N, C-alpha and C positions, 0 to 999 in steps of 0.2 A: 567456667561454663562457656561452651562455644555457641556463638549466636551469629545471625545474619544482621548486617547493618540496618536493613529495613525494619527490624524488630527492636532497635536499640531503645526506643522510648519506653519499652516494657521492663527495662532493667536499670532504672535510675538507682544510684547508690549501691549497685552490685558490681562485683568483679566479673568481667567477661573476657573471652578470647575471640579475636577476629582474625580470619585467614583471608588474605587478599593481596593487594598490590599498593605500592606507594605511588599516588597520583601526583603529588607535589610536596615540596619541602621548603621551609624557610626557618631561619634560626637567628636569635639575637645574641648568641654566644653562650648564654646560660639557660635559655629556654628554646626548645625545638618544637616547631609546629609541623606535624605530619598529616597531610590530607590522604586518607586511606579510602580505597574502594574495594568492594568484593563482588561486584556484579549486580547486587541488589540495591546499592546506594553508596553514598559518600559520607564520611564523617571525619572531623578534625580530631587528631590525637595531639595531646600536649605532653611534652616531656620536660621535666625540670632537672637540670644536671645534678644538683645536690640531693635530689630525692631518689636517684637510681644508682645502681652499682656502676662502677667505672666502665666495665666492659659493655654495659647496655648503652651508655653515652657514646662509647666508641662506635657502636653499631649505628647510632643515630647520625653521627657525623659522617660515617662511611656510606650509608645506604643511598642508592641512586634512584632517580625517577624510573618507575615501572619495575623496580625490584619486587620480587614476591616475598611477602613477609607474614609472620604470625605474631600478633601483638596482643598483649594482655594488659588490662587496666580497669579502672573504676569508671562507670558511666556517671556523668554529671550534666546538669542543665547548663546551657550557655548563659553566662552572666548578664548578657545584654539582649539576646535574641529569643523571643518567645517561640517555643516549639522546636528549638534547635538543641542538639545534645552533643557533648564532647566525650572524649575518652582520655582520662588521666592515666597516661601510660606508665606501667611498672616494668614491663619487659618487652624486648623486641628481638625476634629471631629472624635472621635473613635466610630465606629458603634458597634463593638464587639472586646473586648480585648482578643486576642488569648492566650491560655495556651502555655507552653514551647513547641516549635515546635520540633518534633522528628527527622526531617531531618536537619542536620547541615552541615557545610562546610567540616567536616571531611569525610574520605572515608567510605562508607557503602557497605556492601556486597550485591549481587544481591537478595538474599532471603529476606533480610531486606527491600530493596527498593520495591520488588514486594509485600511483606506483606503490605506495605504502599503505594501501587500504587495510591490509591485515593488521596494521598498527593503529591507523587512524580511527578504526572502530572503537578504540578505547577512550577516545575523547568524550567529554561530558555531552556535547551536543549529539554526537553520533550514537552514543549510548541511549540518550533520551529518544531519538528517532526510532531506533530498533525496538525499544520497549513500547512505544506508541503503535508501531507496526504490529507487534505481537498482540496488543489489546484490540486493535481493529480486527485482526483475524478471529480472535476469540468472540468478539461481538457479532461478527457475521455468522459464525457457527451457532451462537445462541439464538440470534434472530430467526434463522431458518428452522432450527429445531423447535423453537417456540411456535412456529407457524405451520407445522406439519410437513416440512420438506425433509427428504431423505438424502444423505450425502452419497453421491455416486462418483466412482472413480472412472473417468473417461481416459481413453488411450492417449499417450503422447506421440506415438508413431502411427500415422494414418496414411491411407492410400489416396486421399482426396483433399481438395481445398475447401475451406469454409468461407474465407474472406477475400479470395482472389488469388489466382495461381502465380502472380508475379512476385509475391512476397513469401514464397515457400522456401524452407531449407530442405534440400534433398539428401537422402542417405541410401546407399546401396544395401539392400536387405536380402542377404543370402541368394537363393535362386528366384526370389519373387520380383526382382528388379528394383526400381526406385520407389521408396516411400518418403514421407515427409514428416518433419516435426510439426506438431499440432499448432494451429493458429487459434484454435478455440475448441472446447469440448462440446459445443452447442449441438451439433448434429447427432452425436451419440447420446447426449442428454435427452434429446427429443425422443429417441427410442426408449430410453429408460423410464420416462414419465408415463409411457403407455402401460408400464407395469406398476410403478409406485405412485403415480398421480402427480406428485410434486417432487422435484429433485434439484440438487445443486452440486456443482463440482468446484474444486479449488486447486489450482496447480499452475505450473509454469507453462507459458505459451511463447511462441517464437514467430517473429516477423522479420523477414529479410528485406526490411525497408531501409533504403539508404538515406536516412535522415539523421541530422546532427542537432536537432533542436533540443531544448531543455526539457521537453516532454516525452522524448522517445528513447526506448531501450530495444535491443534486439531480443532479449530474454526478459520476460516480465511475468508477474503472477496475476491471474485473472480468476474471478469468481463468476461462474455462469449459473443462472437459475432458469428453470423451465417449469411450467405448470399447465396441466391439462384443464380444459374448461375455463381457462382464464383468458379474457379478451383484452383489447388494447387499453381501455381506460383503467380496468382493474390492475393491469400490469404496471401502469405508471403509479398507481396508489401503493403497490408493494414496493416499488423502487424508492419512493419518497419516504415511506415508513422505515425502510432499511437505513437510509442515510441519517434520518433523525435519530434512530436507535444507536447507530455507531457514534455519532457526535455526542449524544448524551452520555454514553458509556465512557468516552474518553474524558469528558469534563469531570465525570465522577471519579474515575480510576487513575488518571494520569496528571494530577495537578502539579506534582513536583517536576515531571518531565516537561510539561508545558511552561513552567517557570524557567527552567534551564534554557529552553528554546526562546524565551522572551516573547512568547506568543500572546498577541492581543486576543483576549477571550471573548470580547463583546460580539464580534461577528459570528463566532461559533454559537453563542447563546441565542442568537436570533434565528438559528436554523430550526424552523417549525413547519409542519405541514399545514395547509397545502402549499406546494411550490407553484411558481408562475408557469403558465402554459401558453405557448405561442405556436400556432401552426407555422410550418415553413414559409408559407405565403405571407403571413403576418410578420414573420421575422425579416424577410427580405424587404418588405415595405418599411418596416421600422429602421432597418439599416440604411436604406436609401434616404430616408428623412433625416438621418443623423450624419449624412455625408459620405457613406460608403458607396463605392461604384459596383458592388456585387450585383450580379444579374441572376434572374430566376434560372434555376438549373445548375448553379455552381455550388460547390461545397463551401462551408464556412471556414474562414481562416482564423488565426489566433486573434487578430484585431477585431474581427467581426464578433467572435464569442465574447470578448471583453466589452464591446459596446452594448451587447444585448443584456449583460448582467451588471453593468456598472451602477444602475439605479435600482437594483434589487437586493434585498437582504437575504433572499433565499435562492437556491439553484433554479435554473430556468429550463423547462422542457421545451425543446423544439421538435414538434411532431408532425406527422403526415407529410413526408418528403416526396419529391418527384421519384417515380418508379425507376426512371432511367439511370439514376446515379446511386441506386441502392442494390444490395445483393439479391440473388434469385429467390431466396427462401421467404421473403417478406410478403405478407398478405396484402393483396390488392384491396384498396378501399372500395367497397361495393357502391359507394356514391360517386366515385370518380376513378375510372380505370387507369388514369395517369398518376395516381397517388398511392402510396403504400402506408399501412398502419404501423408506423415505426416511431421511435423517438430517440433523440440524443438528450442527455441531461448535462447541462453546462454548469459547472461550479462557479461560485462567486470568488472574488479576490484573485481573479486571473487564473483560476485552477484549470480551466479548459474542460474538455469533455471527460466526465467521470464514468458515464454509463452509456452504452448503446443497446437498444433493444427493439423488439417488434412483436406483433402478432405474426405467427408463422403461417405460411400458406398450407391449408389442410386439404385442398382439392387436388386429386391425383393428376388430372389432365392439365390443369393450369400449371402445377409445379413441373410436370414433365416438359411442357412447352418452354418454361422459363429456364430450365437446366439446359435444354437443347440450344436455346438462344445464346446462352453464355459459352457455348462450345464445350460443355462439360459432360457430354454423353459418355456412357461407358458403364461397365459392371460395377465400378466404384460407387456409383450413385443408385444402383438398383435397390439396395437394402433400404436406402433413405426413402425412395419412392414407395417401397412396400408398406411403410408406415401409414400411407394414405389409402391403402387397399384393404387393410385389416383393422377396422374399427377406428377410422380417423375421427378426430374431434377438434374443435377450436382450441388452440393453445398458444401461449405466448412465452417469451423469455428475453433475457438480457444478460449483458456481461459488464462487470464492474472492474476497472483497472485498479489493482491494489496500490501500486506505487503512486499513481496520481492522487488517489484518495488520501494516502498517508502524507504526501507532500503538501496538499492543501491544508489538512488538519494541523500539521506541524508548522506551517508557514515557511516551508522550504522552497526555494525558487528553482532548484535544479533536481530533476528526478533521480540523478545518479546517487544522491545521498539517502534515498529512501529504501534502497535494497542493499543487503550486506556486501555483495560483490557484483557491481554493475557490469553488464555486457553491452557494449555499444559497437558501432561499426568499426571503430578504430581501437577497441580495447577488449581483450579477452583474458588479461592477467591482472592481478594475481587471481 
């Protein structure tokens, strides 16, 4: 009976076949211990020399790390570890005998591992990260579908900027001139919610930002959500409920992955709503009292974000920022024309900014003036202004960075490990 390793506990005392790869091997001369993987999990296979045919033992001695194999044996409970199972191997077929594997148990530098990313993905830690990433994505879909949002596919090639024209990747587009890789699906999602009410997208976004920090990629995945008739405070409630939902899902579904990653679960278990809320003004005052020299009107640095969250068990909203340092589409606070109704959500444990969002400007003339002030006038923005001419309503939205979220949940310190094939300013291969 062919099974997946993840289902092995259902087949104790039965003969099964596993199709996969040899992850590791050790031998005492008469007993071989083969650690097998099949993509769904890992299991130890035990081979006793005197209990198998001679050619099977020859295969055991010959098989190399990462060789593809088909193994048959009886499932048994581990003699010492509760909830762990083994395979008492009867036969082993080598599908392809792997050459000497370049990634060994010794320490390798990050450049070597990234050059061999296509192989590094097979390691237990990288396997666990990608499975957590997959579950985070599924949790996001479930959260939004449970809350009445419709999945909208926004374009990757766009004629205009969303987050600032200096970080755009340009492409020549037939006879249409230059277009750009999307920085965010937000503007198009705003159009869609005037049809479906609430919507979200999920896809790759691109920023030509010349940054080498452990939090930056040039290609990354973002979830954008927008909702009609949702204003600033309700938007933050949706954001915190989403984060709580994601964390609870990972704690429920990814226990073995988090164990492999040696993740301390206590900080994750403390992620409960409501999250801490500080206005930008309050945040600057707090930072100054803690010794930071940041001035009002400046953006928060990594150290500032860390200082604001170090005494908090939950992520911290920094909201109502100065209008001058935020994008043109954010709604001006009716109580203070120098402030916009926006928020950044700063994660705990040094995670940095996980979400950026705002109530969107819904007044045609105010938005038109803001676009002109940014020097972004032109037909590329006319359709966006049209949304404020035909049934404009208060609405809000935000974007969640998938890689930063996965990195925080996994306890990974560098964002390059959270995406299968990272793209950075100095790396575009493999």
